Structures are given as structure tokens and as C-alpha cells.
C-alpha positions as CSV (number, residue, x, y, z in Angstrom):
1,M,13.5,-43.5,-32.7
2,T,10.4,-42.9,-29.6
3,T,9.8,-40.2,-28.9
4,R,11.2,-40.9,-25.3
5,L,14.6,-40.8,-27.0
6,R,14.5,-38.4,-29.6
7,W,14.1,-35.5,-26.6
8,G,16.1,-36.6,-24.6
9,Q,18.8,-36.4,-28.2
10,L,17.4,-33.0,-28.2
11,L,18.1,-32.2,-24.9
12,R,22.2,-33.9,-24.5
13,L,22.9,-31.9,-28.3
14,A,22.0,-28.4,-26.9
15,A,23.2,-29.0,-23.3
16,A,26.4,-29.4,-25.8
17,D,26.2,-27.0,-28.1
18,L,25.9,-24.1,-25.0
19,W,28.7,-25.2,-23.5
20,H,30.4,-25.0,-27.2
21,E,29.5,-21.9,-27.2
22,R,29.3,-20.9,-23.6
23,W,31.4,-17.3,-24.0
24,L,28.5,-16.5,-26.8
25,A,25.7,-17.4,-24.0
26,F,27.3,-16.2,-21.8
27,C,27.3,-12.4,-23.2
28,A,23.9,-12.6,-24.6
29,A,23.5,-13.8,-20.5
30,C,24.9,-10.8,-20.0
31,V,23.4,-8.7,-22.6
32,L,20.0,-9.7,-20.6
33,A,21.3,-9.0,-17.2
34,A,22.4,-5.9,-18.1
35,T,18.9,-5.2,-19.2
36,L,16.8,-6.6,-16.2
37,A,19.4,-5.2,-13.1
38,P,18.1,-2.0,-13.8
39,L,15.0,-2.5,-14.5
40,G,14.1,-4.1,-11.0
41,T,16.3,-1.7,-9.7
42,L,13.8,0.8,-10.7
43,W,10.9,-1.1,-9.8
44,G,12.0,-1.5,-6.7
45,L,12.6,2.3,-5.6
46,E,8.6,2.6,-6.9
47,R,8.0,-0.5,-4.3
48,G,10.2,0.5,-0.9
49,V,10.4,4.8,-1.6
50,I,6.8,4.8,-3.1
51,G,5.5,2.3,-0.9
52,A,6.8,2.9,1.9
53,L,5.2,6.8,1.7
54,I,1.5,5.7,0.7
55,E,1.9,2.5,3.8
56,R,2.5,5.4,5.9
57,Q,-0.3,7.5,4.7
58,D,-2.2,4.5,4.9
59,Q,-1.2,3.9,8.5
60,D,-2.3,6.9,9.7
61,P,-6.0,7.2,10.5
62,V,-5.6,11.0,10.7
63,M,-5.3,10.5,6.9
64,R,-7.9,8.6,6.2
65,Q,-10.8,10.6,8.0
66,V,-13.1,12.4,6.0
67,L,-15.2,14.6,8.7
68,P,-18.4,17.0,7.9
69,E,-17.4,20.5,8.3
70,A,-18.9,21.7,11.4
71,S,-20.9,24.2,9.9
72,G,-22.8,21.8,7.4
73,G,-26.1,22.2,8.9
74,Q,-27.0,18.4,8.0
75,R,-28.6,15.5,10.2
76,Y,-28.3,12.6,10.7
77,D,-30.2,9.5,11.7
78,A,-30.1,5.8,11.7
79,A,-31.1,4.6,9.1
80,W,-28.1,7.1,7.3
81,F,-25.2,5.8,10.0
82,A,-26.4,1.5,8.7
83,R,-26.3,2.9,4.6
84,V,-22.8,5.0,4.6
85,A,-21.1,1.7,7.2
86,Q,-22.3,-0.9,3.6
87,W,-20.2,1.9,1.1
88,P,-17.6,0.2,-0.2
89,G,-14.0,1.7,1.2
90,V,-15.8,2.8,4.6
91,S,-13.8,0.9,7.9
92,F,-15.7,2.8,10.6
93,V,-17.9,5.2,10.8
94,M,-20.4,6.6,13.3
95,P,-22.3,9.6,14.8
96,N,-20.4,12.4,16.2
97,T,-22.4,15.0,18.4
98,R,-22.1,18.8,18.1
99,A,-18.5,20.1,17.8
100,I,-19.1,22.7,21.2
101,A,-19.9,20.0,23.1
102,N,-17.1,18.1,22.3
103,Q,-14.5,20.3,23.4
104,V,-13.7,20.5,27.9
105,E,-11.4,21.2,30.6
106,L,-9.7,18.8,32.2
107,Y,-8.3,18.9,36.1
108,A,-5.6,16.7,37.0
109,D,-4.3,16.0,41.3
110,G,-0.3,16.7,39.1
111,A,-1.2,19.1,36.8
112,D,-0.8,22.9,36.6
113,A,-3.4,23.8,35.1
114,P,-7.1,23.1,33.2
115,Q,-6.6,21.5,30.0
116,R,-9.1,22.2,27.1
117,V,-9.3,18.7,25.6
118,D,-11.5,17.2,22.4
119,L,-13.2,14.7,24.1
120,L,-14.0,12.6,20.5
121,P,-16.3,9.3,20.2
122,T,-15.7,6.0,20.2
123,A,-16.5,2.0,19.5
124,A,-15.4,-1.2,18.3
125,G,-13.6,-0.5,15.2
126,D,-12.3,2.3,15.6
127,P,-8.7,2.6,13.6
128,L,-7.0,4.8,16.9
129,L,-7.1,2.6,19.8
130,G,-4.9,1.1,18.0
131,R,-4.9,-2.2,20.8
132,A,-6.3,0.0,23.5
133,P,-9.5,-0.7,25.1
134,V,-12.3,0.5,24.1
135,P,-13.6,2.8,26.8
136,T,-17.2,2.7,28.4
137,G,-18.8,4.2,31.1
138,R,-17.0,7.2,33.0
139,T,-13.8,5.7,30.7
140,L,-11.5,7.6,28.7
141,L,-8.8,7.7,26.4
142,L,-5.7,10.1,26.4
143,S,-3.7,11.1,23.9
144,Q,-0.5,11.1,24.7
145,P,0.3,15.4,24.7
146,A,-3.2,15.3,26.8
147,A,-1.8,13.1,29.1
148,Q,0.8,14.8,28.9
149,R,0.0,18.2,30.4
150,L,-2.3,16.3,32.7
151,R,0.6,14.5,34.1
152,V,-1.4,11.2,34.4
153,A,-1.7,7.2,32.6
154,A,-3.3,5.2,32.4
155,G,-5.2,4.0,35.0
156,Q,-5.6,7.4,37.5
157,S,-8.6,9.6,37.1
158,V,-9.0,13.5,35.9
159,R,-12.4,15.6,36.2
160,V,-14.2,16.9,33.8
161,A,-15.5,20.0,35.1
162,L,-19.1,21.7,33.1
163,E,-20.4,25.2,33.2
164,R,-23.9,26.3,31.9
165,Q,-26.2,29.0,32.3
166,R,-29.9,27.9,33.1
167,E,-32.5,30.5,33.8
168,G,-29.9,33.2,35.1
169,N,-28.0,31.0,37.0
170,T,-24.6,29.9,36.3
171,E,-24.2,26.3,37.1
172,R,-21.0,23.5,37.2
173,A,-20.7,19.8,37.5
174,V,-17.9,17.8,37.8
175,V,-17.1,14.2,36.4
176,A,-14.5,12.5,37.8
177,L,-13.2,10.0,34.8
178,Q,-11.2,7.3,34.5
179,V,-8.3,7.1,31.7
180,A,-7.7,3.5,30.4
181,A,-5.1,3.7,28.3
182,V,-3.0,6.6,26.9
183,L,-2.5,6.4,23.1
184,P,0.5,6.6,21.6
185,P,1.3,9.5,19.2
186,A,0.4,7.1,16.0
187,Q,-2.2,6.9,17.1
188,L,-3.9,10.0,18.6
189,D,-1.5,13.6,18.4
190,A,-3.6,16.1,19.2
191,M,-5.5,17.7,22.8
192,A,-7.9,14.8,23.2
193,A,-9.6,12.3,24.2
194,L,-11.7,9.2,23.6
195,A,-15.2,8.6,25.2
196,S,-18.0,6.4,24.6
197,L,-20.9,8.6,22.2
198,P,-22.9,7.9,26.1
199,L,-21.1,9.8,28.5
200,L,-20.3,12.7,25.3
201,E,-24.0,12.5,24.9
202,S,-24.5,13.9,28.6
203,V,-21.8,16.6,28.7
204,Q,-24.1,17.7,25.5
205,A,-27.4,17.3,27.2
206,W,-25.7,18.8,31.1
207,R,-24.8,21.8,28.3
208,D,-28.5,21.8,26.9
209,G,-30.0,22.9,30.3
210,Y,-31.4,19.1,31.1
211,T,-31.2,17.0,33.9
212,V,-28.6,14.7,33.4
213,E,-27.3,11.2,36.4
214,G,-24.5,11.7,37.8
215,F,-24.1,15.1,37.0
216,D,-23.8,18.1,39.5
217,G,-27.6,21.0,39.5
218,Q,-30.8,20.1,38.2
219,G,-32.1,20.4,34.4
220,A,-35.6,20.5,33.1
221,G,-35.9,16.6,33.2
222,L,-34.1,14.3,30.9
223,A,-33.3,14.5,27.5
224,P,-35.0,13.0,24.6
225,A,-32.8,10.1,22.9
226,A,-30.6,11.4,20.0
227,E,-32.5,10.6,16.6
228,V,-30.9,12.5,14.9
229,Y,-26.6,14.0,15.4
230,P,-25.6,16.8,13.2
231,L,-21.2,15.4,13.3
232,F,-19.6,12.0,12.3
233,R,-16.5,10.0,12.2
234,L,-15.8,8.0,9.6
235,Y,-12.3,6.4,7.5
236,A,-12.5,5.4,5.2
237,A,-10.3,1.4,4.6
238,S,-7.1,3.0,2.7
239,I,-5.7,6.1,1.0
240,R,-7.1,5.6,-2.6
241,D,-10.8,5.1,-1.3
242,V,-11.0,8.9,0.6
243,A,-11.7,11.0,-2.8
244,P,-14.0,8.4,-3.7
245,L,-15.4,8.7,-0.6
246,A,-15.6,12.3,-0.3
247,A,-18.0,12.5,-3.5
248,R,-19.7,10.6,-3.1
249,L,-21.0,12.5,0.6
250,E,-21.0,15.5,-1.6
251,S,-23.2,14.6,-4.3
252,E,-25.8,14.2,-1.4
253,G,-25.1,18.1,-0.3
254,I,-22.7,16.7,2.7
255,S,-19.5,18.7,2.7
256,T,-16.0,17.4,4.2
257,Y,-13.2,18.1,5.0
258,T,-10.3,15.4,4.0
259,R,-6.4,15.2,3.5
260,V,-7.1,14.4,-0.7
261,R,-4.4,17.4,-2.1
262,E,-1.9,15.7,0.1
263,I,-2.9,11.2,-0.7
264,G,-3.5,13.3,-4.4
265,A,0.6,14.1,-4.8
266,T,1.9,10.8,-3.2
267,L,-0.4,9.5,-5.8
268,G,0.7,11.0,-8.9
269,L,4.1,10.7,-8.4
270,Q,3.5,6.5,-7.9
271,A,1.9,6.9,-10.9
272,N,4.4,9.2,-13.0
273,L,7.0,7.7,-11.6
274,R,5.7,4.2,-13.4
275,T,5.0,5.7,-16.5
276,V,8.8,6.8,-16.3
277,I,10.1,2.8,-15.1
278,A,7.9,1.9,-18.3
279,L,8.8,4.0,-20.4
280,V,12.8,3.2,-19.6
281,G,11.5,-0.6,-19.4
282,V,10.2,-0.4,-22.9
283,I,13.1,0.9,-25.3
284,A,15.1,-1.6,-22.5
285,A,13.2,-4.7,-24.1
286,V,13.0,-3.7,-27.8
287,G,17.2,-2.6,-27.3
288,A,17.6,-6.0,-26.3
289,T,15.0,-8.2,-28.7
290,V,17.4,-5.9,-31.3
291,A,21.1,-7.5,-30.0
292,L,19.9,-11.3,-29.2
293,A,18.0,-10.8,-32.3
294,A,20.9,-10.2,-34.2
295,M,22.9,-12.6,-32.3
296,Q,20.5,-15.0,-33.3
297,I,20.6,-14.6,-36.6
298,A,24.9,-15.0,-37.0
299,T,24.1,-17.8,-34.9
300,V,21.7,-19.7,-37.5
301,R,24.3,-18.1,-40.6
302,R,27.1,-20.5,-38.9
303,K,25.3,-22.9,-38.2
304,R,23.3,-23.5,-41.5
305,R,25.6,-26.5,-42.7
306,E,24.3,-27.9,-39.2
307,Y,20.5,-27.8,-39.0
308,A,20.9,-29.2,-43.2
309,L,23.3,-32.4,-41.7
310,L,20.6,-32.8,-38.8
311,K,17.2,-32.0,-41.3
312,L,18.9,-34.3,-44.1
313,T,19.0,-36.6,-41.5
314,G,15.3,-36.9,-40.3
315,H,15.0,-34.3,-38.4
316,G,11.1,-32.8,-38.1
317,R,11.2,-28.8,-38.3
318,A,9.9,-28.9,-35.1
319,W,13.4,-30.4,-33.4
320,L,15.0,-27.6,-35.6
321,M,13.3,-25.1,-34.0
322,A,13.2,-26.7,-30.4
323,L,16.9,-26.6,-30.6
324,P,17.0,-22.7,-30.6
325,C,14.3,-22.2,-28.1
326,L,16.5,-25.0,-25.5
327,H,19.7,-22.8,-26.1
328,A,17.9,-18.7,-25.9
329,L,15.9,-20.4,-22.5
330,A,19.5,-21.5,-20.6
331,V,20.3,-18.0,-21.5
332,A,17.5,-16.5,-20.2
333,L,17.7,-18.1,-16.7
334,V,21.2,-17.6,-16.5
335,G,20.6,-14.0,-17.2
336,G,17.5,-13.8,-15.2
337,L,20.0,-15.1,-12.4
338,L,23.1,-12.4,-12.8
339,A,20.4,-9.8,-12.9
340,L,19.3,-11.1,-9.0
341,A,22.6,-11.1,-7.8
342,C,23.2,-7.9,-9.5
343,Y,20.1,-5.8,-8.7
344,G,20.3,-7.7,-4.8
345,A,23.7,-5.7,-4.4
346,T,22.3,-2.4,-5.5
347,A,19.2,-3.7,-3.6
348,T,21.3,-3.6,-0.5
349,A,24.2,-0.5,-0.9
350,I,21.0,0.9,-1.4
351,N,19.4,0.4,2.1
352,L,22.6,0.6,3.6
353,H,23.1,4.2,2.6
354,F,19.4,5.0,3.4
355,A,18.8,2.9,7.1
356,S,18.8,6.1,9.1
357,H,16.0,7.5,7.3
358,L,14.3,4.2,7.1
359,S,12.0,3.2,9.7
360,G,11.9,-0.1,11.1
361,G,10.7,-2.7,8.0
362,E,10.8,-0.5,5.5
363,A,13.2,-0.6,2.6
364,A,13.9,1.9,0.0
365,V,14.9,-0.4,-2.8
366,R,12.5,-3.7,-2.1
367,L,11.2,-6.2,-4.2
368,G,8.8,-9.2,-3.2
369,L,9.5,-13.1,-4.7
370,G,6.2,-12.5,-7.5
371,D,7.9,-9.5,-8.4
372,M,11.7,-11.3,-9.5
373,A,8.6,-13.7,-10.5
374,A,7.7,-11.6,-13.1
375,G,11.2,-10.5,-13.9
376,V,12.7,-13.7,-14.8
377,L,9.9,-14.5,-17.3
378,A,10.1,-11.4,-19.0
379,G,13.3,-12.2,-19.1
380,V,12.8,-15.6,-20.5
381,V,9.8,-13.8,-22.8
382,I,13.2,-11.1,-24.7
383,S,14.7,-14.1,-25.5
384,V,13.1,-16.6,-26.3
385,L,11.1,-14.3,-28.6
386,P,14.1,-12.9,-31.5
387,A,14.8,-17.1,-30.6
388,L,11.7,-18.0,-33.0
389,W,12.4,-16.0,-35.9
390,G,16.1,-17.8,-35.4
391,A,14.1,-20.8,-35.3
392,W,12.0,-20.4,-38.2
393,R,14.9,-19.6,-39.8
394,A,16.9,-22.9,-38.6
395,S,13.9,-25.1,-39.6
396,H,13.4,-23.2,-43.3
397,V,17.6,-24.3,-44.2
398,E,17.0,-26.5,-47.6
399,A,19.4,-29.7,-47.3
400,A,20.6,-29.6,-50.5
401,D,21.7,-26.2,-51.4
402,E,23.5,-26.2,-48.4
403,L,26.0,-29.1,-48.7
404,R,26.1,-28.3,-52.6
405,E,28.1,-25.3,-51.5
406,Q,29.9,-26.1,-49.4
């Protein structure tokens, strides 16, 4: 008999035997589904609730920022910025001027009073920009709180009022700036504005007593080109990179401010939940394996005469071992489909219940196709492993002894 015919006979026999014991096979599939469905729901909760929280923090630039302490007394040159930009986990880094030089008073025609805002330097790649244009020259980007208090919108102008003491005299300068865009709160939720680094350097130079083109008042000549900076703006690529970057900066003697505690609480919750799911999964998998193994052993004991007849008619050990494994594979596939159906119904109910607490695109319970495929594969392993033991017992049936006892 050719190999093709023997395999065809094996498949037909396995299908017929499976149909003959369809209710017992369905019970085994239900045992498997009862194991996989709750585990899938727990895993979906971890991916959904904790995953959504981590995704929110990853998308929040404030959570990913690593800022130096203003009183650190450090100085950073171009070589330092070039080196740090190459560090793993750094998505954006640029120089910043003195903190006191960054605070300015903004005036607008429609505002009741001037508003003090923090001017932050920005450049291409800044997470705070989003889709807004990079400000250049005498343009800036306002945060929504600042724009609301100044009662201005994109395309309108504001004025920066500066004051300094030079040679015993008080000098003032007023500079008109154009509002290029208003940033949504998700990008910048503070009384702040983004501007080009040269504009901030001009503000700092004027306050230091130098002459700045376009600024009122005389000064002590042009300011020298900046070679070092007292501060910087740095953002990690993800919240998981914040702690390593802060530690690396601390090792170089740079004190930093981060949101590491909040990030650590979120990541710790994820790790603890995964540990719980792993423990529950091991217990459930062991229980399902034991139950399926008992069913397989009982099935082999009931069919010892049938296996003896197959062995007597010339079917080899591999053929006899394949028969229970095919049964187990079919049970695993049916159990996996039942588990996915139960998971889908449960996930839909949970997501509908928490719909009011979720943003667009978020889900309380969520599994990807890869996770579902992994779950079905786990079901195959749980089902086939006991079948291998039963198959080994079936392949060692002594035909003569079994038929003599009948």
C-alpha cells in the first residue's frame, strides 16, 4: 500500500472514529475552551487596560521628558548635544537658554492684562510640535491656555515686553511676534510658547545688556555667538527609556527631573498583572492537561482491541501513534474556536460596559491576531501532549494478548 493511500486511510479512519465519539470529543473541546477563554480575557485586560494606560503615557511628551535641574551649574556644548543625540532611547534633544531668560510678558490687543509665559526653544522633531509648523524668525506657537487668556488665534500677533537695567537706567523693548499656530492641550498644556532658539538667544542677549537687531535700546555691542548652554530639552523615545536615560545623565553628574515614579507605577502594575496571569495560566494548563490525559488514557484502554486489530493487520507504530494525535489536534482546533467565541462575547460585553471611560480607538479588553494565534497554539500543545502519552501506550499494545483475552 502506498504512503499516500495509507495516509488517506488514516485520515478517513480518524474522521470516522471522531464522529463516532463526537460527544466525548466535544466535551474534551469544552474542557480546553474553559481553560483558554478566561486566560484570553485576562490577557486581553492586560493588553487593553494597562496597554491603553502605557500608550497614553507614551503619547504624552510630558511623561517622556528628561529635564536638567536649573541650578545644576552644568554647561553643554555642541559636541555634547551631538553625542547625546546618538544615545539609544533619545528621540529629541536641543539646547535651551537660562530659565529666567525664558519667562516673558506677552501682550495682545484683545487681552485684559499681560500674560507671563515660558518661552521654550523648539526645532524639527520636537514631540511638542505635533503637526504644527516649526516656528522661525519672529513667529511662535502658543499653548491653548496662553492663547485663551490672550484672546488670540493663529495668524494674529502678540507683543513681547522686555525690561533691563543698564548703567543705572531702566530700558524697555517691545517686539512684535506672529502666532503661527495654537497647540492643543495634549501637546502643551501650560502657560508656554514654542519659539526658535535664535529668538530665545536674542531675548537673553538683550537682557544681558547687548545690542540686538530689532530690539529697542542701545547695548554694549553684539553678543558673542553661544558656544555652551546652561540647559537642554530632552525627550525619550518611550516611557521605558526615561529611567535609563536619567541614570546615564546622573552618571555624568547631571541632576535631572523626570516622571520616573509615575512611569514605574504603571510598568510595575503591568509586570505584576503579567505574573498573576502566568501563575493562573500554569495552574489552568496543568489542570487541563491532567484532565485531557485522563480522557486519553481511558480512551486507549477502551480501544485496546481495536488497536490490536490494526497492529495485527500490518499498521506500524507510527501509524498507531498518529491516530490519537489527530484526534487531539481536532479537539484542540474545535476548543480553540470555542475559546475565541467565548472571548469575543466577553470582550464585547466588557468593552461596552467601559465604553464611556475609553477614548477613541481604545478598548478595555484587546487581543491582536498574534495573541489569538498563540492561544490556539497553546491549546494544541495542551491537547497533543497528553495524546502523545496515550499514543505511545496504544502503539505498545500486544495484539496476541489482547485478542486472547477477548
